[in-house]
BAPAGU-680520 format. One record per residue (C-alpha): residue number from 1; y, z, x. Coordinates in pm, 1 decimal, m for minus. Each point is the difference from the previous one (the first is absolute). Layout:
# residues N
<r k="NUM" north="Y" up="Z" east="X"/>
...
***
This chain:
# residues 51
<r k="1" north="632.0" up="m365.7" east="526.1"/>
<r k="2" north="m128.9" up="201.6" east="m338.7"/>
<r k="3" north="m49.8" up="450.3" east="40.9"/>
<r k="4" north="m308.2" up="m53.0" east="m62.6"/>
<r k="5" north="m28.7" up="m218.0" east="286.9"/>
<r k="6" north="244.2" up="301.4" east="187.3"/>
<r k="7" north="m203.3" up="305.1" east="m130.0"/>
<r k="8" north="m360.4" up="m191.9" east="144.0"/>
<r k="9" north="93.1" up="46.8" east="263.6"/>
<r k="10" north="203.9" up="317.1" east="3.7"/>
<r k="11" north="m410.2" up="107.9" east="m39.8"/>
<r k="12" north="m161.4" up="m162.6" east="190.8"/>
<r k="13" north="m132.2" up="151.6" east="369.3"/>
<r k="14" north="225.4" up="m147.8" east="297.2"/>
<r k="15" north="m345.4" up="m157.3" east="82.4"/>
<r k="16" north="m32.4" up="m153.7" east="m289.9"/>
<r k="17" north="352.1" up="m181.7" east="31.2"/>
<r k="18" north="m157.1" up="m264.7" east="235.2"/>
<r k="19" north="m268.3" up="m133.3" east="m262.6"/>
<r k="20" north="276.8" up="m26.6" east="m227.0"/>
<r k="21" north="200.7" up="m372.6" east="m89.0"/>
<r k="22" north="234.9" up="m47.4" east="286.2"/>
<r k="23" north="263.6" up="m114.1" east="m164.5"/>
<r k="24" north="41.5" up="328.9" east="m206.9"/>
<r k="25" north="m66.9" up="243.3" east="279.3"/>
<r k="26" north="368.3" up="m194.5" east="230.9"/>
<r k="27" north="195.8" up="m42.1" east="m379.3"/>
<r k="28" north="m124.0" up="421.0" east="m49.1"/>
<r k="29" north="87.1" up="48.9" east="416.6"/>
<r k="30" north="293.3" up="m91.6" east="m97.2"/>
<r k="31" north="139.6" up="279.6" east="m164.3"/>
<r k="32" north="m200.9" up="255.5" east="218.8"/>
<r k="33" north="111.3" up="177.3" east="319.5"/>
<r k="34" north="m75.3" up="m153.7" east="340.6"/>
<r k="35" north="m280.5" up="312.8" east="64.6"/>
<r k="36" north="m117.8" up="m126.5" east="m407.8"/>
<r k="37" north="m20.5" up="m397.8" east="268.0"/>
<r k="38" north="m137.3" up="203.6" east="266.3"/>
<r k="39" north="m318.1" up="92.4" east="m115.8"/>
<r k="40" north="m123.9" up="m257.9" east="m245.8"/>
<r k="41" north="72.1" up="m197.6" east="378.3"/>
<r k="42" north="m187.8" up="266.0" east="159.7"/>
<r k="43" north="m263.3" up="m34.4" east="m283.7"/>
<r k="44" north="m20.6" up="m387.4" east="60.5"/>
<r k="45" north="m81.6" up="m54.5" east="334.0"/>
<r k="46" north="m306.3" up="327.6" east="10.1"/>
<r k="47" north="m162.0" up="m157.1" east="m290.2"/>
<r k="48" north="m22.6" up="m327.1" east="184.4"/>
<r k="49" north="m40.0" up="132.8" east="372.3"/>
<r k="50" north="m276.7" up="142.6" east="m208.0"/>
<r k="51" north="m126.7" up="m381.0" east="m148.9"/>
***
């Protein structure tokens, strides 16, 4: 993952992460604390539930 990708994900609001390429988000989440992963999972669930 390039530093450009990392900076892009850092600047996005949480609700936009589910709309990004999954491979990119998973790679980014590997270096994040657990609570960030839980927040992303919750955002994904909410987006699916509202679809």
